[in-house]
Backbone as a ProteinNet text record, in pm:
[ID]
protein_1_A
[PRIMARY]
MILYNNAVSGNCYKVRLLFAHLGIECEMREVDVVDRSKRPDILGGLNPALRVPTLVLDDGRPLAESGAILWYAGEGSRFVPDDRYARAQALQWMFFEQYEHEPAIAVARFLIGYSQLPRGQYEKRLPRLWADGARALDTMERHLSGRDWLVGDAMTVADIALYAYTHAAEEGEFELGGYDAIRRWLARVAAEPGHVPMSR
[TERTIARY]
84.5	0	88.6	32	100.8	14.9	78	8.2	69.1	-10.7	30.7	9.2	117.4	126.5	193.8	168.1	250.3	280.1	406.1	451.6	385.2	345.3	288.1	135.3	75.3	-70.2	-130.3	-221.3	-290.7	-377.9	-438.2	-520.8	-437.3	-315.9	-226.4	-178.1	-151.9	-104.1	-205.5	-333.6	-436	-415.3	-391.8	-374.7	-246.4	-137.3	-10.4	-22.2	-95.7	-110.5	-188.9	-300.1	-376	-293.8	-225.3	-141.7	-34.4	23.6	124.3	63.1	-57.3	-124.3	-157.6	-190.3	-231.8	-115.2	4.2	119.1	111.8	42.3	29.8	145.9	215.7	326.2	282.9	330.7	300.3	411	417.3	513.2	459.6	543.7	503.8	554.6	467.2	506.1	464.1	562	536.5	477.9	378.4	311.6	314.6	355.3	366.1	226.5	211.1	81.7	74.9	186.3	186.9	181.2	273.9	276.4	192.9	74.9	-17.7	-17	78.2	77	96	162.5	189.9	85.2	-13.6	-111.2	-191	-229.4	-301.4	-220.6	-90.3	-5.9	10	18.2	43.5	-83.9	-193.7	-315.9	-434.7	-416.5	-530	-610.2	-545	-617.3	-660.7	-630.6	-655.9	-759.4	-761.5	-845.3	-898.6	-1026.8	-1083.1	-1058.1	-1047.5	-1025.5	-877.7	-790.1	-645.2	-589.6	-641.4	-597.2	-519.8	-440.6	-380.4	-451.3	-460.3	-403.6	-486.2	-416.5	-478.6	-406.6	-483	-426.7	-452.4	-351.4	-367.6	-348.8	-453.5	-450.2	-359.7	-328.2	-237.9	-291.9	-423.4	-481.6	-498.1	-448.4	-451.2	-568.6	-667.2	-782.1	-744.2	-784.4	-752.8	-864.3	-826.3	-922.4	-878.3	-968.9	-937.1	-1016.8	-979.7	-1038.8	-994.4	-939.6	-880.8	-982.3	-1104.8	-1204.5	-1238.5	-1249.1	-1278.6	-1164.1	-1040.9	-925.1	-919.8	-945.5	-947.1	-1050.7	-1168.5	-1275.8	-1242.4	-1188.4	-1151.7	-1044.4	-938.9	-828.5	-866.6	-951.6	-985.7	-1093.3	-1170.8	-1281.6	-1230.8	-1295.5	-1254.4	-1145.9	-1098.6	-997.4	-1061.7	-982.4	-1032.3	-1066.5	-1030.9	-1052.9	-1188.5	-1260.7	-1398.3	-1489.2	-1578.7	-1659.9	-1746.3	-1772.6	-1860.7	-2007.7	-2041.4	-2180.7	-2223.7	-2342.3	-2390.8	-2401.9	-2457.5	-2473.2	-2337.8	-2246	-2112.8	-2040.1	-2061.3	-2001	-2056.3	-2187	-2247.3	-2194	-2170.9	-2113.1	-1971.5	-1892.5	-1758	-1765.3	-1857.8	-1875.6	-1922.5	-2008.8	-2055.6	-1936.7	-1841.2	-1725	-1630.7	-1622.2	-1538.7	-1598.3	-1731.1	-1796.2	-1780.4	-1793.9	-1771	-1629.9	-1533.3	-1394.9	-1378.8	-1437.9	-1420.2	-1506.8	-1618.7	-1712.4	-1693.1	-1661.1	-1652.1	-1508.1	-1430	-1298.9	-1188.8	-1173.2	-1064.9	-1070.2	-1189.3	-1192	-1144.1	-1144.1	-1094.9	-952.5	-932.2	-803.6	-695	-725.7	-624.8	-592.8	-693.6	-670.4	-585.8	-616.8	-534.7	-390.5	-373.4	-238.7	-164.8	-233.1	-168.6	-129.4	-221.2	-192.2	-73.1	-72.6	32.4	165.5	159.9	283.7	340.6	254.9	301	268.7	183.3	140	247.7	345.9	452.7	400.3	278.6	222.1	259.6	278.7	294.8	168.6	187	71.2	-35.4	5.9	-89.8	-189.6	-155.9	-246.6	-360.2	-343.7	-449.6	-495.2	-434.4	-460.4	-607	-678.5	-819.2	-905.2	-857.5	-932.5	-918.7	-812.7	-779.3	-883.7	-939.8	-1037.6	-1155.8	-1204.9	-1315.9	-1270.3	-1150.7	-1098.4	-1078.5	-1024	-1003.4	-1135.7	-1235.6	-1366.7	-1430.3	-1425.5	-1483.1	-1407.3	-1274.3	-1194.5	-1219.9	-1234	-1263.3	-1397.7	-1494.7	-1625.1	-1613.4	-1531.5	-1510.7	-1438.8	-1338.5	-1267	-1358	-1443.8	-1539.8	-1630.9	-1674.5	-1759.8	-1687.9	-1562.7	-1484.8	-1462.6	-1431.9	-1406.8	-1529.2	-1647.5	-1770.4	-1788.5	-1766	-1789.8	-1687.8	-1561.9	-1456.3	-1450.7	-1519.3	-1521.2	-1590	-1516.6	-1573	-1564.5	-1497.4	-1480.5	-1339.4	-1293.5	-1157.1	-1148.3	-1251	-1246.6	-1372.6	-1366.5	-1482.2	-1600.5	-1572.8	-1679	-1640.9	-1729.3	-1705.9	-1589.7	-1529	-1425.2	-1288	-1266.8	-1136.6	-1117.2	-992.9	-963.7	-1021.7	-1082	-1138.7	-1083.9	-1128.8	-1090.4	-1134.6	-1237.7	-1281.2	-1172.9	-1111.2	-1002.4	-882.7	-850.9	-738.9	-768.8	-892.3	-928.7	-915.7	-960.8	-959.2	-825.8	-747.4	-616.8	-525.7	-528.6	-428.2	-416.2	-525.1	-517	-531	-595.5	-607.5	-470.4	-388.9	-259.9	-164.6	-195.9	-113.4	-182.4	-289.6	-369.9	-291	-195.1	-119.6	-36.5	-8.7	58.5	-32.2	-161.1	-256.2	-292.3	-213.6	-231.2	-360.4	-400.1	-507.1	-442.6	-498.1	-445.1	-519.1	-447.4	-510.2	-500.9	-438.3	-416.3	-542.2	-652.7	-776.2	-861.4	-814.1	-892	-834.9	-869.6	-810.1	-847.2	-974.3	-1017.4	-951.3	-939.3	-872.7	-726.3	-658.4	-516	-494	-581	-570.1	-594.1	-690.6	-720.7	-603.3	-544.2	-427.7	-315.9	-290.6	-186.5	-221.8	-349.3	-395.3	-372	-407.5	-386.2	-237.3	-154.5	-10.8	54.5	-8.9	47.1	7.5	-81	-124	-6.9	6.9	112.7	100.8	211.8	211.3	201.2	184.6	170.9	297.7	278	390.4	359.5	462	439.5	417.6	367.1	345.1	477.1	581.7	713.6	804.5	871.5	963	1080.1
-119.1	0	124.9	231.6	361	461.5	536.5	642.6	775.6	860	997.8	1074.7	1126.4	1164	1299.2	1363.4	1476	1459.1	1477.5	1445.4	1529.6	1653.9	1741.3	1743.1	1676.8	1674.4	1579.6	1631.4	1545.3	1442.6	1479.1	1383.6	1266.1	1293.6	1185.4	1105.5	1176.6	1108	1006.2	1037.8	941	806.8	813.8	691.6	620.3	695.1	634	569.3	634.7	581.1	450.5	447.8	322.8	213.7	247.4	148.5	93	179.3	132.5	33.3	62.7	-29	-161.8	-156.8	-278.2	-351.2	-291.2	-353.9	-349.9	-250.2	-236.8	-153.4	-207.6	-133.7	-82.6	37.3	91.6	187.3	211.1	307	447.7	535.3	673.7	763.5	847.2	948.4	1084	1168.7	1297	1397.9	1470.2	1574.1	1703.3	1811.5	1940.8	1992.1	2043.9	2099.1	2250.2	2311.9	2456.3	2484.7	2429.8	2445.9	2334.4	2372.1	2272.1	2269.6	2337.7	2352.7	2220.8	2124.8	1997.4	1891.2	1925.2	1822.8	1764.6	1844.5	1781.9	1671.1	1690.3	1587.8	1466.8	1491.9	1383.3	1306.1	1378.8	1317.1	1323.9	1388.3	1415	1292.6	1181.7	1060.6	974.8	1019.1	937.5	996.7	1129.2	1194.6	1324.7	1332.1	1453.4	1580.4	1567.6	1684.3	1721.2	1637.9	1664.9	1682.8	1603.6	1616.5	1494.1	1514.5	1403.2	1390.7	1266.8	1144.3	1088.3	1024.3	941.7	807.7	702.5	567.5	498	430.9	347.7	203	124	-15.4	-96.8	-217.6	-302	-331	-329.1	-356.5	-229.3	-116	9.3	99.7	52.4	136.8	242.9	370.7	476.9	495.5	545.8	577	706.4	803.2	934.8	959	1064	1111.6	1023.1	1088.3	1015.6	924.1	972.3	890.3	764.6	777	660.2	560	610.6	521.1	451.7	526.6	465.3	353.9	380.9	281.7	158.9	180.2	68.9	-18.4	45.1	-31.2	-93.3	-23.6	-71	-177.1	-188.3	-283.9	-426.2	-495.1	-630.1	-634.5	-517.9	-512.5	-465.8	-460.4	-416.2	-268	-195.1	-50.3	-10.4	-103	-77.4	-170.5	-116	-200.5	-300	-412.7	-513.3	-471.5	-407.7	-369.3	-258.8	-273.8	-179.6	-38.1	-23.9	108.9	171.2	92.2	143.9	186.8	113.5	155.4	291.6	308.9	437.2	548.5	519.2	619.2	656.8	558.1	587.2	680.9	652.6	741.2	879.3	885.3	1013.7	1100.9	1045.1	1122	1153.7	1065.5	1094.9	1208.1	1211.7	1322.8	1452.2	1444.3	1560.6	1615.6	1526	1569.5	1649	1601.7	1668.1	1793.5	1798.4	1909.9	2020.4	1984.1	2081.9	2107.3	2003.1	2007.6	2047.4	1972.7	1995.3	2132.7	2183.1	2312.9	2429.4	2412.1	2517.6	2488.9	2373.6	2344.8	2320.6	2244.3	2217.4	2342.8	2424	2544.2	2644.8	2666.3	2757.6	2707.6	2579.2	2520.6	2541	2517.8	2533.1	2678.5	2770.3	2911.2	2959.1	2924	2972.9	2902.3	2771.6	2694.9	2656.5	2652.4	2590	2666.9	2766.7	2833.8	2921.1	2963	3053.6	3193.7	3224.4	3358	3449	3576.9	3671.6	3670.8	3678.9	3669.2	3773.2	3888.5	3992.2	3952.7	3854.8	3813.1	3723.7	3663.9	3573.5	3603.2	3701.5	3724	3749.7	3817.4	3846.7	3719.9	3611.7	3485.4	3410.8	3438.3	3355.3	3357.8	3472.7	3468.8	3375.2	3374.9	3285	3138.7	3112.2	2975.4	2929.2	3017.1	2979.8	2954.1	3036.1	3017.1	2886.3	2858.6	2734.8	2613.2	2624.2	2513.7	2488.1	2595.8	2579.2	2510.2	2543.3	2477.4	2326.7	2290.4	2148.7	2079	2144.1	2086	2073.1	2171.5	2163	2042	2017.2	1901.5	1771.8	1761.6	1641.3	1626.5	1738.6	1734	1682.4	1733.2	1685.5	1536.1	1491.6	1350.4	1259.3	1303.6	1218.1	1219.8	1312.8	1315.7	1189.6	1109.2	986.1	866.2	880.8	764.5	766.7	649.7	638.4	665.4	626.7	632.4	698.4	742.5	809.9	715.9	590.4	491.9	362.2	311.9	182.4	184.2	65.9	51.1	22.6	61.9	42.5	148.4	168.2	266.5	220.9	315.8	288.2	387.6	372.3	468.3	610.3	624.5	757.9	825.6	750.3	805.9	843	758.8	788.4	914.5	925.9	1041.7	1171.3	1171	1294	1319.3	1216.1	1234.9	1322	1302.4	1362.8	1513.1	1584.9	1730.2	1778.5	1700.1	1743.2	1746.5	1645.3	1640.9	1748.5	1804.7	1911.4	2047.8	2057.1	2179.7	2299.7	2278.7	2391.6	2459.9	2390.9	2454.5	2559.3	2548.8	2648.9	2748.8	2749.5	2839.2	2813.7	2686.8	2643.8	2597.4	2638	2601.7	2479.1	2368.8	2244.9	2226.3	2322.1	2305.9	2284	2343.5	2330.3	2210.8	2132	2017.6	1887.9	1861.2	1746.9	1613.7	1597.1	1469.8	1448.1	1553.6	1542.2	1506.5	1570.6	1542.7	1399	1348.3	1207.1	1115.1	1149.9	1069.4	1071.8	1188.5	1196.5	1105.5	1106.4	1020.3	872.9	842.2	704	655.2	739.2	701.8	681.4	773.8	766.5	647	593.6	479.9	345.2	345.9	220.1	153.3	21.2	-49.4	-26.1	0.1	25.3	170.5	258.1	401.9	455.5	545.4	618.2	767	850.3	994.3	1047.4	1171.2	1230.3	1243.8	1284.2	1295.7	1191	1116	1015.2	997.4
0	0	0	-50.4	-53.5	21.7	112.5	183.5	143.5	78.7	52.2	182.2	236.7	376.5	391	504.3	545.9	693.7	730.3	865.8	973.4	942.7	1046.1	1043.7	947.3	936.8	1040	1122	1216.2	1147.4	1034.5	961.2	911.7	867.3	825.9	946.5	1055.4	1176.3	1227.3	1219	1261.2	1191.4	1061.5	982.9	1024.4	1036.6	1077	1214.8	1305.5	1440.9	1439.7	1368	1360.4	1293.1	1185.4	1117.6	1211.7	1294.8	1390.9	1488.9	1538.7	1631.3	1565.3	1437.4	1366.9	1300.1	1303.9	1238.9	1087.7	1033.1	887.5	835.5	738.8	677.1	540.8	507.2	375.3	334	205.7	152.8	175.3	228.4	253.8	142.2	91.3	-5.9	48	75.7	139.2	39.6	86.8	7.6	89	27.9	96	132.1	255.5	295.7	276.8	244	219.6	70.3	-4.7	-150.1	-212.8	-259.6	-315.1	-467.4	-527.8	-673.4	-747.3	-686.5	-754.7	-725.7	-644.7	-605.9	-722.4	-822.6	-934.4	-1001.7	-1012.8	-1072.9	-981.8	-850.9	-755.5	-724.1	-698.3	-645.9	-741.1	-855.1	-943.5	-983.6	-1004.2	-1042.7	-926.5	-804.4	-686.3	-592.3	-580.7	-481.4	-540.3	-569.4	-632.1	-551.1	-417.1	-331.4	-320.8	-375.2	-376.6	-235.3	-140.2	-1	43.9	149.1	220.9	355.8	407	352.5	237.6	145.8	43.3	45	55.1	60.1	-72.8	-125.7	-244	-199.9	-216	-174.4	-266	-223.3	-301.8	-441.2	-456.6	-588.8	-672.3	-619.8	-695.5	-667.5	-591.7	-562.7	-460.2	-483.8	-388.2	-286	-169.7	-64.6	1.9	7.5	63.1	190.6	262	387	504.1	604.6	717	785.6	805.7	873	795.9	663.9	580.6	585.1	582.7	589.1	724.9	833.2	966.1	974.2	921.1	929.3	844.8	726.6	638.1	703.1	753.9	811.7	945.5	1021.3	1154.7	1159	1051.7	1051.2	1074.5	1168.6	1203.2	1309.5	1354.3	1459.9	1589.5	1695.9	1826.8	1828.5	1723.3	1722.3	1666.3	1607.6	1563.6	1643.2	1724.7	1812.6	1734.5	1797.5	1737.9	1747.8	1858.6	1882.3	1786.2	1729.2	1628.4	1683.2	1804.4	1863.1	1894.4	1946.7	1977.3	1850.1	1740.9	1613.8	1571.4	1587.2	1552.8	1642.5	1770.3	1859.7	1816.6	1773.3	1724.2	1604	1514.7	1398.9	1442	1542.7	1595	1634.7	1708.1	1752.3	1637.9	1539.8	1423.3	1340.9	1328.5	1257.8	1337	1468.8	1554.8	1533.1	1524.6	1506.3	1377.1	1269.9	1141.1	1127.9	1198.1	1180.9	1284.2	1409.6	1518.3	1564	1571.7	1636.5	1537.9	1433	1336.4	1269.8	1228.9	1161.7	1248.3	1378.7	1467.8	1513.7	1575.1	1638.4	1534.7	1432.5	1329.8	1249.1	1220.7	1139.8	1216.9	1345.2	1425.8	1432.4	1453.7	1458.4	1327.2	1216.1	1086	1060.6	1085.8	1060.2	1142.5	1271.6	1361.1	1337.2	1319.2	1318.2	1183.2	1079.2	955.4	828.1	834	710.8	648.3	729.5	685.5	651.6	694.2	672.9	788.8	763.5	874.5	960.7	1090.4	1180.7	1148.8	1101.8	1069	962.3	879.4	772	820.2	938.5	985.7	1128	1192.2	1334.9	1366	1275.4	1300.8	1303.9	1244.3	1245	1377.1	1452.1	1567.4	1678.4	1717.6	1827.2	1798.9	1676.3	1642.6	1646.6	1593.6	1596.9	1740.8	1826.1	1966.1	2037	2009.2	2073.3	2027.9	1897.4	1846.1	1898.1	1902.7	1953.6	2100.5	2179.1	2321.3	2341.5	2257.8	2268.1	2240.3	2140.7	2110.7	2225.8	2281.9	2395.6	2517.5	2538.9	2649.4	2633	2510.2	2483.1	2517.3	2475.8	2506.9	2656.3	2723.6	2867.8	2942.5	2906.3	2972.2	2949.9	2827.8	2796.1	2863.7	2869.8	2923.7	3076.4	3139.3	3285.8	3337	3411.1	3465.8	3375.4	3261.4	3173.3	3114.4	3072.5	3019.6	2870.1	2796.6	2650.5	2597.1	2472.8	2413.9	2396.7	2363.2	2339.7	2410.2	2493.5	2556	2654.1	2671.1	2773.3	2715.1	2589.4	2525.8	2418.6	2377.4	2273.7	2140.5	2067.7	1936.4	1834.5	1711	1607.8	1643.9	1726.1	1769	1852.2	1942.1	2022.6	1935.3	1839.5	1749.3	1669.1	1618.6	1537.3	1616.7	1741.1	1819.5	1888.6	1908.8	1972.4	1887.4	1755.8	1668.1	1686.9	1669	1681.2	1825.5	1912.7	2052.4	2118.5	2095.7	2164.6	2113.1	1994.8	1938.2	1948.8	2027.5	2031.2	2080.5	2168.2	2221.7	2112.5	2002.6	1889.7	1824.4	1847.5	1800.9	1908.8	2016.5	2130.4	2207.1	2213.3	2302.3	2432.5	2543.3	2674.1	2726	2745.4	2790.9	2941.9	3011.1	3154.6	3235.9	3196.5	3272.3	3234.7	3140.5	3092.2	3151.6	3276.3	3346	3282.1	3246	3186.9	3051.5	2972.4	2842.3	2861	2955.7	2975.1	3023	3107.5	3149	3030	2947.2	2827.5	2729.1	2708.4	2620.4	2669.7	2799.1	2855.6	2838.3	2851.2	2836.2	2693	2595.3	2455.4	2428.1	2477.1	2451.4	2519.5	2624.4	2696.9	2637	2538.5	2477.5	2404.8	2418.7	2346.3	2195.8	2132.1	1988.4	1950.5	2049.6	2020.2	1955.7	1858.7	1799.1	1805.4	1826.6	1827.8	1686.7	1676.4	1545.9	1468.8	1538.3	1475.3	1537.8	1452.3	1505.5	1411.2
[MASK]
++++++++++++++++++++++++++++++++++++++++++++++++++++++++++++++++++++++++++++++++++++++++++++++++++++++++++++++++++++++++++++++++++++++++++++++++++++++++++++++++++++++++++++++++++++++++++++++++++++++++

């Protein structure tokens, strides 16, 4: 398999993290997240949205979007629950991540840490991103208070999906100090056998 990847992308990291837990090996091809001018040549026949991660299966079929790749790779493993309702709950949190969490926390992180833009060009966007991100973190904090995992009694693809950008949220100038349940959960995910850091 081939994974079109970027080392600093949380969406790509989700896939790498699940693959590490499952012992899945694949060829990595790095794609720039700042200079997107070559993406039509690299991804044009594989992913209509020209985004990473994009996975190419051994038979040549492409699969795009981090959540879809997580679900495809995780199906039949301990990371996708057997129970129908629990599976739907895992999807609920994965949709929350892409709709509420990632658009604020990942975007603030990218603008501040990786966009290479002068801060003056994006500074007016930050208060809204911080407010939206704080709301997403508040939601997670309420849910994780009194429980170890987002769904059920073990780590699932939902935890992997939300771990990626949450553990890097401080790069977007989000303060995690007041989120005790989230910080315990982050430590729990990182302590799981097979865990790999975003950069290694």
